[in-house]
C-alpha positions, 0 to 999 in steps of 0.5 A: 402294715399301713393302709392306703389312707395312712392308718397303721394296724398299730394305731387302729388296734389302739383306737379299738381299745379306746372307750367313749366315757360320755357315750358309755355313760349315756347308754348306761343311763338309758338302760338304767331308766328303761328308756332303750325302746324310746331311744331306739324309736327316736334313732330310727327316724334319723336320716329319713326324709319326712316326705315331699316339701314345698319349695319357697315361692310355690303354692 
């Protein structure tokens, strides 16, 4: 079956079985060093606005 965007079930199944060696190694190292809490805290800040900023020329 092909989805509306052209992705077939076969292709999606193959992609689900594909790993990410660099990502897997980074996660393994994070846990080996016991730094998962530091990483979790750092990731929590992504996508959040730090608050209002002053535009150029104001103030």
